[in-house]
C-alpha positions as CSV (number, residue, x, y, z in Angstrom):
1,M,43.6,-99.6,15.3
2,A,44.2,-96.3,13.2
3,C,42.3,-97.9,10.4
4,A,39.4,-98.6,12.6
5,A,39.3,-94.9,13.6
6,L,39.1,-93.8,10.4
7,P,35.4,-94.4,9.5
8,G,34.4,-92.5,12.7
9,L,36.8,-89.4,11.7
10,L,35.2,-89.2,8.3
11,L,31.8,-89.2,9.9
12,L,32.8,-86.5,12.3
13,C,34.3,-84.4,9.4
14,A,31.1,-84.9,7.3
15,S,28.9,-83.6,10.2
16,W,30.7,-80.5,10.6
17,A,30.8,-79.7,7.0
18,A,27.0,-80.0,7.2
19,A,26.8,-77.7,9.9
20,Q,28.6,-75.0,8.1
21,A,26.3,-75.1,5.2
22,T,23.1,-74.8,7.2
23,P,22.7,-71.1,7.0
24,A,22.7,-71.1,3.1
25,V,20.0,-73.6,3.3
26,V,18.0,-71.5,5.6
27,A,18.5,-68.5,3.6
28,D,17.1,-70.4,0.7
29,L,13.7,-71.1,2.8
30,P,10.5,-69.0,2.1
31,D,10.0,-66.2,4.4
32,A,7.3,-67.0,7.0
33,P,3.9,-65.7,6.5
34,G,3.4,-61.9,7.6
35,F,7.1,-61.5,7.6
36,A,7.9,-60.7,4.3
37,T,11.0,-58.5,3.4
38,Q,9.6,-55.2,1.8
39,S,11.9,-53.5,-0.6
40,T,12.0,-49.8,-1.6
41,P,10.9,-49.4,-5.1
42,A,13.1,-47.0,-7.2
43,A,11.7,-43.3,-7.6
44,A,9.6,-43.0,-10.8
45,P,11.9,-41.4,-13.5
46,G,10.2,-38.4,-15.5
47,A,10.0,-34.4,-15.1
48,T,8.5,-32.6,-12.3
49,I,6.2,-29.4,-12.6
50,E,5.1,-27.6,-9.4
51,G,4.1,-24.3,-8.1
52,T,1.7,-22.2,-5.5
53,V,-1.8,-20.8,-6.1
54,V,-2.4,-17.3,-4.5
55,D,-5.0,-14.9,-4.5
56,A,-4.8,-11.2,-5.7
57,G,-3.9,-10.2,-2.1
58,G,-1.0,-12.9,-2.2
59,D,-2.3,-15.1,0.3
60,V,-2.3,-19.0,-0.5
61,L,-5.5,-20.6,-1.9
62,E,-6.0,-24.2,-0.7
63,G,-8.3,-26.6,-2.7
64,A,-7.7,-25.1,-6.0
65,Q,-8.0,-27.4,-8.8
66,V,-4.9,-27.7,-11.1
67,V,-5.6,-29.5,-14.5
68,L,-2.3,-30.7,-16.5
69,T,-2.8,-31.6,-20.1
70,G,-0.2,-32.6,-22.7
71,G,0.3,-34.6,-25.9
72,N,-0.9,-37.9,-26.5
73,G,-4.0,-37.2,-24.4
74,L,-2.2,-36.9,-21.2
75,R,-4.5,-35.4,-18.3
76,R,-3.7,-35.3,-14.7
77,V,-5.9,-33.4,-11.8
78,T,-4.6,-32.3,-8.5
79,E,-5.4,-29.7,-5.9
80,S,-3.3,-27.1,-3.8
81,G,-2.4,-27.9,-0.6
82,S,-2.8,-26.0,2.8
83,D,0.4,-24.0,1.8
84,G,-1.1,-23.4,-1.8
85,Q,1.3,-25.8,-3.5
86,F,0.9,-28.4,-6.1
87,I,2.9,-30.8,-8.0
88,F,3.0,-33.1,-11.2
89,S,5.9,-35.6,-11.2
90,G,6.8,-38.7,-13.4
91,L,6.0,-36.5,-16.5
92,P,7.7,-37.4,-19.9
93,A,9.6,-34.6,-21.8
94,G,7.3,-32.3,-23.7
95,A,5.0,-29.4,-23.2
96,F,2.1,-29.2,-20.9
97,T,-0.9,-26.7,-20.2
98,L,-2.1,-26.0,-16.8
99,T,-5.4,-24.8,-16.0
100,V,-6.3,-23.3,-12.5
101,T,-9.5,-22.8,-10.8
102,G,-10.6,-21.7,-7.5
103,Q,-14.3,-21.5,-5.7
104,G,-15.3,-17.9,-6.2
105,H,-12.1,-16.9,-8.4
106,S,-11.5,-16.9,-12.1
107,T,-10.1,-19.5,-14.0
108,V,-6.5,-19.0,-15.2
109,T,-4.8,-20.8,-18.3
110,L,-1.0,-20.7,-17.9
111,P,1.1,-20.5,-21.1
112,P,2.6,-24.0,-22.3
113,V,5.4,-25.2,-20.1
114,V,8.0,-27.2,-21.7
115,V,10.2,-29.6,-19.7
116,A,13.1,-31.8,-20.8
117,A,13.4,-35.4,-19.4
118,E,13.7,-35.7,-15.6
119,E,14.0,-31.9,-15.3
120,S,12.3,-30.2,-12.3
121,R,10.4,-26.8,-13.0
122,F,9.3,-24.5,-10.5
123,L,6.4,-22.0,-11.7
124,P,5.8,-18.3,-10.6
125,A,2.9,-18.0,-8.2
126,V,-0.2,-18.4,-9.8
127,I,-2.6,-15.5,-9.3
128,L,-6.2,-16.2,-9.2
129,P,-8.5,-12.9,-9.2
130,L,-12.0,-13.0,-7.9
131,N,-14.6,-13.6,-10.5
132,S,-16.9,-10.6,-11.7
133,G,-19.7,-11.8,-9.7
134,V,-17.8,-11.6,-6.5
135,T,-16.4,-8.5,-7.4
136,E,-19.6,-6.7,-7.9
137,V,-21.0,-8.1,-4.6
138,H,-18.1,-6.6,-2.9
139,V,-18.5,-3.1,-4.6
140,F,-22.2,-3.0,-3.6
141,A,-21.7,-4.2,-0.2
142,N,-18.9,-1.7,0.8
143,Q,-20.0,1.4,-0.9
144,Q,-18.9,3.7,2.0
145,E,-15.8,2.1,2.0
146,I,-15.1,2.4,-1.6
147,A,-16.2,6.3,-1.3
148,E,-13.5,6.7,1.7
149,Q,-10.8,5.2,-0.7
150,Q,-11.8,7.6,-3.4
151,I,-11.9,10.5,-1.2
152,H,-8.5,9.8,0.1
153,I,-7.1,9.8,-3.5
154,E,-9.1,13.1,-3.9
155,E,-7.1,14.7,-0.8
156,T,-3.9,14.1,-2.6
157,Q,-4.9,16.0,-5.6
158,R,-3.0,19.4,-6.1
159,V,-2.5,21.8,-9.1
160,L,1.1,21.7,-9.8
161,G,1.6,19.8,-6.5
162,V,0.5,23.0,-4.5
163,V,-2.9,24.2,-4.8
164,P,-5.8,21.8,-3.5
165,N,-7.9,20.1,-6.1
166,F,-10.0,18.1,-3.6
167,Y,-13.3,18.9,-5.2
168,T,-12.8,17.2,-8.5
169,S,-13.4,13.6,-9.2
170,F,-11.9,12.3,-12.3
171,D,-14.1,9.0,-11.6
172,W,-17.2,9.4,-13.4
173,H,-18.7,6.5,-11.4
174,A,-17.5,7.5,-8.1
175,A,-19.5,6.4,-5.1
176,P,-21.6,9.1,-3.2
177,M,-20.2,10.5,-0.1
178,D,-22.4,10.2,3.4
179,A,-22.7,13.2,5.5
180,K,-19.7,12.4,7.8
181,Q,-17.4,12.3,4.5
182,K,-18.8,15.7,3.3
183,F,-18.0,17.2,6.4
184,Q,-14.6,15.6,6.5
185,L,-13.5,16.7,3.0
186,A,-15.0,20.1,3.7
187,F,-12.7,20.7,6.9
188,R,-9.7,19.2,5.2
189,D,-9.9,21.8,2.5
190,L,-10.7,24.7,4.7
191,L,-7.7,23.5,7.0
192,D,-5.2,23.5,4.2
193,P,-2.3,26.1,4.2
194,I,-3.2,27.2,1.0
195,A,-6.7,28.5,2.2
196,F,-5.2,30.7,4.4
197,A,-2.6,31.9,1.9
198,G,-5.3,32.6,-0.3
199,A,-7.3,34.7,2.0
200,A,-4.1,36.5,3.1
201,A,-3.8,37.4,-0.9
202,I,-7.3,38.6,-1.1
203,A,-6.7,40.8,1.8
204,G,-3.6,42.1,0.6
205,G,-5.3,43.1,-2.6
206,E,-8.1,45.0,-1.0
207,Q,-5.6,46.6,1.4
208,I,-3.8,48.1,-1.8
209,E,-6.7,49.1,-3.5
210,G,-8.5,50.6,-0.4
211,I,-11.6,48.3,-0.7
212,Y,-13.8,48.4,2.4
213,S,-12.5,51.3,3.6
214,G,-14.5,51.1,6.8
215,Y,-11.7,48.4,8.0
216,G,-9.2,51.2,8.1
217,T,-5.5,50.9,7.2
218,G,-2.0,49.3,8.9
219,I,-2.3,46.1,10.3
220,A,-5.3,46.3,11.9
221,G,-7.2,46.9,8.5
222,Y,-5.3,44.3,7.0
223,G,-6.3,41.8,9.9
224,K,-10.0,42.6,9.3
225,R,-9.9,42.1,5.8
226,F,-8.0,38.7,6.1
227,G,-10.5,37.5,8.6
228,A,-13.4,38.6,6.3
229,A,-11.9,37.0,3.4
230,Y,-11.3,33.7,5.3
231,A,-14.8,33.8,6.9
232,N,-16.3,34.2,3.2
233,D,-14.6,31.0,2.1
234,F,-15.1,28.9,5.4
235,D,-18.8,29.9,5.2
236,A,-19.2,29.1,1.6
237,K,-17.4,25.8,1.9
238,L,-18.8,24.5,5.1
239,I,-22.4,25.4,4.2
240,G,-22.2,24.6,0.4
241,G,-19.9,21.6,1.0
242,A,-21.0,19.9,3.8
243,V,-24.3,21.3,5.6
244,L,-26.6,21.9,2.8
245,P,-25.3,18.9,0.6
246,S,-25.9,16.3,3.7
247,L,-29.8,17.9,3.9
248,F,-30.2,17.8,0.2
249,H,-28.4,14.6,-0.5
250,Q,-26.4,16.1,-3.0
251,D,-22.7,15.6,-4.1
252,P,-20.7,18.9,-3.7
253,R,-17.9,17.6,-6.2
254,Y,-17.4,18.4,-9.7
255,F,-17.3,15.3,-12.1
256,Y,-14.8,15.7,-14.9
257,K,-16.6,14.9,-18.0
258,G,-13.5,14.5,-20.2
259,T,-15.4,13.4,-23.6
260,G,-17.7,15.0,-26.2
261,S,-17.2,18.2,-28.2
262,T,-15.7,21.2,-26.7
263,E,-19.1,22.9,-27.0
264,S,-20.7,20.0,-24.9
265,R,-18.1,19.9,-22.3
266,A,-17.9,23.9,-21.8
267,L,-21.9,23.9,-21.3
268,Y,-21.5,20.9,-18.9
269,A,-18.9,22.7,-16.9
270,V,-21.0,26.0,-16.7
271,S,-24.1,24.1,-15.8
272,R,-22.4,22.5,-13.1
273,A,-22.7,25.8,-11.2
274,V,-26.3,25.6,-10.7
275,L,-26.9,21.8,-11.4
276,C,-25.2,18.9,-9.4
277,R,-25.3,15.2,-8.9
278,G,-27.6,13.8,-6.4
279,N,-26.8,10.7,-3.9
280,N,-28.8,8.9,-6.2
281,G,-26.7,9.4,-9.2
282,R,-29.2,11.6,-11.1
283,T,-28.7,15.4,-12.2
284,E,-30.5,17.6,-9.7
285,I,-31.0,21.6,-9.3
286,S,-28.0,22.4,-6.9
287,Y,-30.1,23.8,-4.2
288,S,-27.2,23.3,-1.7
289,H,-24.7,25.3,-3.8
290,I,-27.1,28.1,-4.7
291,L,-28.3,28.6,-1.2
292,A,-24.9,28.4,0.4
293,S,-23.7,31.3,-1.9
294,F,-26.5,33.7,-0.9
295,A,-26.3,32.2,2.7
296,A,-22.7,32.9,3.0
297,G,-23.5,36.4,1.5
298,G,-26.1,37.0,4.3
299,M,-23.5,35.9,6.9
300,S,-20.9,38.4,5.7
301,N,-23.1,41.3,7.0
302,L,-22.0,40.2,10.4
303,Y,-18.4,41.4,9.9
304,Y,-18.4,43.7,6.8
305,P,-18.2,47.4,7.5
306,Q,-21.4,49.1,8.2
307,A,-21.2,50.9,5.0
308,N,-21.1,47.9,2.9
309,R,-23.9,45.7,4.4
310,G,-27.4,45.2,3.3
311,A,-29.1,43.3,0.7
312,S,-26.9,44.3,-1.9
313,L,-24.1,42.6,-0.2
314,V,-26.0,39.3,0.0
315,F,-27.0,39.3,-3.6
316,I,-23.5,40.8,-5.0
317,N,-21.4,37.9,-3.1
318,G,-23.9,35.3,-4.1
319,A,-23.7,36.1,-7.6
320,I,-20.1,36.5,-7.5
321,E,-20.0,32.9,-5.9
322,I,-22.0,31.3,-8.4
323,A,-20.2,33.1,-11.4
324,G,-16.9,32.1,-9.9
325,S,-17.8,28.5,-9.6
326,A,-18.7,28.4,-13.3
327,G,-15.2,29.6,-14.2
328,T,-13.5,27.3,-12.0
329,N,-15.4,24.5,-13.4
330,L,-14.3,25.4,-17.1
331,I,-10.7,25.3,-15.7
332,R,-11.4,22.0,-14.0
333,E,-12.9,20.5,-17.4
334,F,-10.1,21.7,-19.7
335,I,-6.9,22.3,-17.8
336,L,-6.6,20.9,-14.4
337,R,-6.3,17.3,-15.1
338,G,-3.1,17.5,-16.9
339,I,-1.5,19.4,-14.2
340,T,-3.0,17.9,-11.1
341,T,-0.6,15.7,-9.1
342,H,-2.1,12.0,-8.1
343,A,-5.3,12.7,-10.7
344,D,-6.5,9.0,-11.7
345,R,-5.9,9.5,-15.4
346,A,-7.1,5.8,-15.7
347,A,-10.4,6.2,-13.9
348,K,-13.5,6.0,-16.3
349,V,-14.9,9.3,-17.6
350,N,-18.4,10.3,-19.0
351,P,-19.4,7.4,-21.3
């Protein structure tokens, strides 16, 4: 009976073994359509070069074209993203040249970048300046803004860091001022502490020498002399630096020449006492300065002592003002540039 049961036992064992082998058979079957197993490919080996493109103001530039070229005719092109970044990966070892171009900006070619196998190189920010055409449009479209910036520079100019030199332009191509800017510069000069110190010094000298004796002596006499000296300066600068230049469309500043022979520069400096630059850029008779010199002399009849008033006071003060301007211009042309703080020594002088 045991022998009779043996075939059945062997059949049962064979069935169990087949059941255990089923998973291996199933694993070898092909995948059903649409359910193929995806394997992640290994990262492409090679070097990496990446960087960021910005404009002259430091803002990122999106859409700038970056062209990479290398040996064996390798050439790749990409664009900077919204964050200004670009990347080239999977590069062979070697030297590569990158050329970056942005719309409205100049093209910049970087020095060759050398990378080793599988090296990652992060480049400094690539700065794209505006191209020359865009720069010129900006200059002509914002002339008033440019003049404002130039005036701010001039308002920081001081001889030996103390005496104002606001009315000297070391940039031959400086933009013309509008009427508002002429008045602002005039009041900036008139309200400077040195203007009051200068009037105080003049009054002190006149007091010592007894000039304009009708003012008297003592504190009262000194106060009258001080008021007259400052009034003379106030009238001359306000009328000659703002009122009349605005009416005649003339520039009250002295434009540093800086080139040519000593004689030509001296002649130019002296002539600027009666000549000036118009807002149109042309040389004109300085009606604003000449008339202002005599107008200030005429107004001085209102506060000078009775014995000193008259037509002679007008012409004497006017002539002194014009002659003084010629002398001041000579000093401006040959001396002051080297001892004026914040003078733009890189500015363009007379071509």
